[in-house]
C-alpha angles and dihedrals in degrees: 000000000000132000109244114218139188117202118207123184132133093227112080096206092051089046097052092041091056088047094051092050094048093045090055087068116088094221100046125080120189101215097178146352128220133197097199141020094261089055090045093055091046091050093051089051092048103041102027093219122190093228136023115205102205136186115220100219115052138138126260095017118012122228096257091059093045092050089051092054095040091053096045093051105035148023090245112130118226128221109192122211131195141155090203121101100212121138092207089068092055 
């Protein structure tokens, strides 16, 4: 049984890099990628992944709002990503 993952980051290179690393693992399947929070929420609704790997700062809907919606609507676990060192995000 594999862990199903959606990768969400507004930078395509970062998104594809994480996807390649995850796909190299025998027990992980990347089922979708998203470039903003709205796409991430839609991908979780469509693919019902086990985990959403989610960037905090994205256009349209940021990762914090996307995480709130995903957690309220599904059993999907959210792993947040950021390169920013701001206590307010934690």
